[in-house]
N, C-alpha and C positions, 0 to 999 in steps of 0.2 A: 519233663526233661527238659534238663534248663542243660546250658553249659558249652562251648565251643567241643568239646570231646564227642558231645554226642551226635557233632555234626557231619554228612556226608563230607567224604573224601571230596575234594572239589576236582584235581585231576582226571579218578576214573572217572566219577559225573559225568562230566560236560566230554570226555570219549563217548563214555555209551551213551548219554543223550544223542549227541553230533551221530553215531553209529544208527543207532534207532530213529535217527530225523532221516538221514541220508538213504537209507531201505524204503523207511516208506513214500518222500518222494519220487524216489528213482522205480518203483515197483510200476507205478500206472503204468509208466512209458512203454513197457517191454510189449504191449498190446499195440500199441501202431496206432493209438487214436481213446478216443473219449468214448466206452459203452456204456450208452444210459438206459438203465431197464425198465425203469419207472418214473412218475413224474416227467412226461413227454411234455403238456401242456409247460409247468414249472419253466423247464428246460427251454421251449420254445419263447417265453417269459423274458429270460436271461439274456435267450439270444437276441433279441431287441433291443433292451437294455445297452449292452453293452455291443451292439456293434451300431445303433446309433450316436454312441461316443466314439466311438474307434475311427467310423468311416464318415459320421456327418459330423464333426466337430460340434457336436449335441452334448447340453451337460441338466442333469439331472435336474428336477424342479422348476431352469430355466426355460429348457427345450423339450421338457416331458415332462409328466408329472409319477412323480411316486414317489412312498415314502421310506422308501430303501435309502439309504446312506451311501454317499459319495464312495466311498472306502468301501465299501461291498462290491463292488462294480471297477471302481480303476485300475486294482492292479489286475486285472481279466483285460481290458481296452489296449492299458498298456502293450501286451505280450499280442494284442493282434494289432496293433499300429508299429509293433516290431518284427511282424510278420511272419507270426503263427497264425495256422488255424486255430477255430474257436474250443475247441478239445483239448487241443497242446496249449493252447494261453490260458487255458480252467485250471488247466493239472502244474504248470509254471509259474501262477500265480499263486497258490497253494505253498508250493514251496517256496518261494519270495517270501509268503507272512509269516509261514515257521520259520527261516531264518530271520528275519526281523525280531520276530520273538522271542529266540532261542534268549539271547542274554537275559531278559526279564525271566523269563520262564527259568534258567540257571540259576539266579537269584533267590525265585522264590523259595526254589525247592533246595535250596543247598541254605540257605541263611534262617529257614523256616521250619526242614522238618527234619528228623535223626536217620539216617541209615536209611534201608529197605524202602521207607516213606519217600524220600526224596526222592526214589530213584521210578516208583510207581506215579508218582504225582507230574514228572518231567517226561518220562511216557506217554501218559493220556493226554497230557495237553496238548503234545507234540499231535498225538495222533489224530484229535480233533480237529487239529487244523488240517490234515492232511486227508482225511477220513475223507468216504466216495460213496457217503450213505448219510442220511440224515442223524439216525438213531433205528430206534424199535428195533425189533430179533429177525425181518425180514435179508437172507442174504440176498439185497440186491444192491443195485449204483443206480446214483441220482446225485442230480447239480442241486437240486429242490434245497433251499433253505440252507446253500453253505456259509452266506451269514452268522447265521444262529452259532453254526460251529467256531467260525474265528470268532464270532462275541466273545460264547462261553469261557474261550480258551484264554482273552484276555480278562475276564471276567474272575477266571481261578486266580490267577498271579495277582491281580491287586487285593481282593478276599484276603488272599494269604499273607498279604507282605501288611494288609490293614489289619489284620485281626489278630494274626499270631504275633509272640514276642520272638523278634530274635535269636538264635543261640547264640549266639555271638555278641558282640559291639551291637551299639546300633546306629545307621547310617541312616538319619533322618534327610538326609538332602537326595542320597540313591533314589535311597524306598520313596519319599513323598514324590520327586521327579518322577519315578515310573507310574507311584498308581496317577497324578495327575493326566499325565499321557496317555496312560492304557483308558481311565476315565472319558476322555474326548476323545480318543478312537472308537471306543462305544459309541458315541453321541455321534459320530459321523457311518457307522455302521448302522444301527442300530438303537433308536434312541430309547426306546423303552428300558433295557438293560441300565440306563443312566440313573433312568425316571427312578426303578425301581432298586436300586442297591446303593445310589447316592450318598440316603442319608444312614442306614445300615452303615456305612463304611465310616463315615464320621461321629458317629454313634461309637465305634471300635479303637477309634482314633479316640475319642477323649475318653473315652471309659479306661484307655489305656495309659493315658497323660502324654502322648507321645502328640504335643500340639507343632513343635518345628517341623514331624514329618506330616503334621492336616496345614500345614502352613504354604509348605512347599510345595504340595500337594496341589492347592490351590491354585497358584500362582504357575507352577508348570500346565495345569492344564489351562489359564485362560492365555498362557503365552502360544499356544498350540492352535485355540479356536482364534486368537490373533493373525496367528503368519494365515489360515485359513482364511480369513477377511479379509486380509491384503492381494491374495493370491487371485480372489474370484470374489470379491466386492462384498459390500454390504447386503445389497440386494438378496443376496443365494440364501441368510437366514429366514427374509423373511416368506421366500418363495417355498424352503424347506417347512418352514412352519404352518404354512400354505395348506401344501399338501398333505402332514400331518393331520390337521386339522377335517382335512375331508375324509379323510381314512377315518378318522372320529364316529363322525357324523352318517357315517354312508350307512346305507338301511338295508343294504342287499350283501355286506362284508358281516356274514355269521362267525360267532369262535369259528375258533382252525380246530376245537374241538369240546374237551368236554367246557362245564364253567366252571369262573372260578371255584364254587363250594367244592362242587367234585373233587376238581382238582387237590384239593385238600382233603375230603371225606369220601371219593365215592370209593367203591371195593378197592377194584384195582390201586388204587393211590394211598388208604389208608395206611398201611404200612409202613409206606418211608414217612408219610407225614410224625404218628409216634416213635419212630425210629428217631427223628430228627428233635420231637420233643423231650422224649427219654435223655439224650444227650447234653441240653439245654441244660437243663435239670442237675444231671451228676456234672455237668462241671460246674454250675455255681455249688453245691455241697461239698464238692473237693479244693473248695479254695478257687477257682478259672471265673470269679465273677464277673469279670471284666472282657474275658472270653464266651463264657454264660448270654449276656447282655447283650455280645454281638450277634452272637449264632442266632438268638431268640428274636433280633429283629431281620434278621436275616431269610428267615423262614419264609415266612408270608412275601419277603423280595425275589424267593425263588420260587416260591406256588404261582405270583403271577407272571415271574415271566414264561415259565414254564406253562402258562393257560396262554402263555399271547402264542408260543410254536406249535406248531401243527405234530401232532401225534401223541404232546403230552408226554414225554420222556423226561423223569426228572434228574436232569444230569447232572444237577448238583449235587448227586448220592456219594459220589466220590467223592470229594470235597468236602462233604461232610464224616464221613468216613473215614478221610486220615486228617481232620484235626481232632475227632475224637483219641484215633490213638496216638495221633502227636502227645497231646495235653495229660496221657494215662498218669496218674502224681506215681511218685519215687516210692514211697514209703507204705504203707494198711492203713490208709484210710479208711473209713464204713461211715454210710449215712444213719440216720436214725432207726430207720427197717436191722441195723445190722449189715448192709449189703455192702462187701470189700467193692471202693470207686474205680480201685484200677482194672479190675475184671469185669463191673458194669460197665465199663467207658470199651472196654475191648468186646466185651458185649455188641453192644449198637456201633462199635464201629466197622468189625466183620458182619452184621447185621446190614449194613446201609452198603457193604462191596458186594453183600451177596445180592441187595434186591439190581444193585445196577451193575450186575455181571452180564444178563442179554444184551442190551444196548451198546456195554463197554465191550466188550467181544467184538460184535458188529461192526462198531467204528472200527478200533484198532486195527481187524483183519482183510476191513474193504479193497486197503491199495493191493495185498499179497494176493486175495481173491483176482485182483483186476486186471495181476496181469499173466493169469494165465486163463482169461475169454476164451469163448471161442467163438470170430465175429464176421463167421459166415453166413448166419440169419439177420446178419445184423445192415441197416440201411444208411446213408448220411438222411438226419431232422431234415435241413435244409437243401433238399433235392436240386432248387436252382442255382447253387452254388458252392460251387465243386470248390472253391477254397477254402471250405469249410466244411469238406468232407470228412475230418477225422474226427465232427462228433456225429456217433453212430445210436441206431437206436434199431430195435428188435422190430423185422418188417410189418411182423402180423398188427401188433401195439397201436401204427400208427396211416394203416393201409385196411385194415380192413374194418369198415364203418358200423358202428354201432349206434342207434340212438333208442331214449327211453323219449314213448308217446304218451300222453294223459290220454286213459280211458273214460272215462266219466265227462268230457267239454261236452258242449252242445254237440249234439247234432253222431255222438260216438253211442255203443251201448251202455253204455252205464251211464249216461248222462244225470238222469236219476238218483242216483247216487252223489252224487258231484255235493251236496250241503250234509249230508252225515259224514264224508269224507274229511270237510272241514273243521266238523265238530272238535274243541280242544285244538286246533291250531289256525293259524291265520290263512284268509280264504284265498285261494290260488283266484287271482286277476288278469284275466289276460289283458294285452297292450293290445291299443288301436293305431293301426296307423293308417290316414287317409279314411276315418271310416272303415279300416277293416280290421276285422277280430284278427291279430295274429297266433297262425295253432302255437297249442304247448308240445313242444317238443326237443328235446336236445341231445345232442351227438354226444357219447360215452368215451366212444373213440375212435380214432381215423384221421387226426387231426391232417396229416397229408394228403390222402383222397380230397380234404373238404378244399383246404387252401390251395392245391392245385389243378382242380378242377374249375375251383372258381378264377383263379388269376389265367389258364387259360381261354376261357373263356371268357373276359373281360379285354383280353391283349387281342385275342379276334375278331371282338364288338368294336378297336379301335382306341381301347380307354387307356394303350402304354401313358406311360408317363403321365397319368394324372395323381392326384391325391385323395387316394379313397380313405374315407372314415368308416370302420364296421363297427357296427353298431351289438359288440358281442364281450364276452372278454376278454378277448385276444384282440390287438389291430395291426396285426406280423401279417400284412397281406403282401408288404413291399418286401416281403425276406423271398418269397415265392414268383416274384415276375419285375416285371421292366416298370414298377410305380416306385413312388416318391413314397419317404413315412411324410406320416400328417406333424408337422411341429407341433405342438400344445398335449399333442393328444397323451395318451394315459397306456404303455403296452400292457397293464392288466388293470382295468375298471373297479375303479370304485365308486363312481358315484360322478354326480354334475355333467356339463359337454366338453369336457376337455375336445381341445384341437378342434371343434365347430368351425371357429373361425377361420382356420386355413386349411379345410379341407374343400376340395372341388366337387367331392360328391358323396354320398354315404349311400355304404352298402347296410340292405338288414336282412340277415337270412334267416328262411322261413326258418333251419332247425338249429338254433343256433350251438352253440359249447355251452353256454351259460341264458338259460333263456332268462332266468330275475336278470340279470345284466342287462342284454338287449332290448326286455321290455321297457326294463329302469330309465334306459338312453333313448328311448322313441317317448315312452312319456317326459323325460326330462325337457325332449327340443321341442317340447310341442306346450310345456309349459314356461319354456325360456320365447313362446314365441317363433322360434323358426318354420317355413313352410317349406315341406318337403317338395318337391315337384318329380314324379315317376318317369324316371326314362328306358329302364330295361327292365325285365323281369322275364327268369327261370324259371325252371322247375327247383333253384335252391337259393337262387336270393333274391327281392327288389332291388336295385339299383335308384336313386334318386341325387336330385341338385338340390344343398339347401337355398333356399334363399333367407338374406337376412329378416329379422322382425321392423 
């Protein structure tokens, strides 16, 4: 399908997508706040990141450790600085990102996809930006991994512009500038997307012999990076790279779901992989050799991004389905088996969209569902900060404390079976703190109860205004009491001893939210030569004073 006659009419498409985006952006505000019904730990992590930036003027990588890019955090922090509570700031940031991406989305939809496919593309990409769930099929609300949704939206536009020929005249400067800016933006949100997709996009443009677009894309991307360097300094990139390398070398950061091989060939993923490969074959057989080659490169790129994202949703399926439907040949063309390729690509396109239906519907309907939530059983996540009362969670999920404790540890009833339990897996090795073996225990839910208890106890004991580094997955104690955030610490622990040099005290939970993270921090401190002098002990934690090696 080529030619301007096949393109969607610009004005109706513009008005329709604008209305769609406005409804999805405005609907969540009707609830009077942001209700999170899952992934409270991720929400706490986001709050720590954003409030460090908004209130303390801290910068990612320079002042605290995180592998997440600044572009995924700064829009939320900007609205907090403008006076919004964290919940409304998150909703406003999503609306702002959708507004910024609206014209690139419109350009990709109208210039690359015919008729109704342009509407589906535009509505879905806007929906990804404005959704209130990361994907999957549970009708819940979550801010977790919002940056993945924003990144997928940018990737959709860049891929469509690079892989598909324009339906009308080429506009190399415009399309190249959009591709370059979007890829630079992806690097500032989550660098995984750039590493995976950039080679495929280069192949796509070379296969289409669109060297001018490729050149403009490279120059515009470099220009964006130059502006960021001028604003943040060259040290920003060195710090960003250091954080990325720390995460890549982390021993406790397990894969967020299935293995890479599983994302390609596990039973729940194999249908998507086969549909994508069939589309590649049918495109090349129908004469679309450049697009088929580009999609062949994109399949492993999509798989790697999916592997890196929790839930392992193949969010690329909608894009792959639309590409298949858009590139069906006009005439009757058959392959060597006599299969009509127009119908074959129709089949793979419909199959891809069908496989994506569950997560797609969940994403698109989440803002509308949020407008009708009942907040009566919810409470503020950050209970000590009334200005953030618009960020709410289900009370039972943050105050009902549930723990998981090993029953085959030394002294436990099933200690004799510990070696058998380790067969075929990495043996559990309990951490030792000052000669004391720490309990093998982990808190599964009840984060607010834990933080409030510890914050109240430390305040009563005279440790207010102290910089307390929590040896755990989260170090957000400062959000629950009169404490200072530890400069250089990691709001989500990945490895090493970040923040220890600036900490007044180290708090070691006896039952942490992440046992492997607590144990790794304690071990890393000992390996680095730090001496930890015990000052206080309760049934919940041990408080120690770090002394430099």
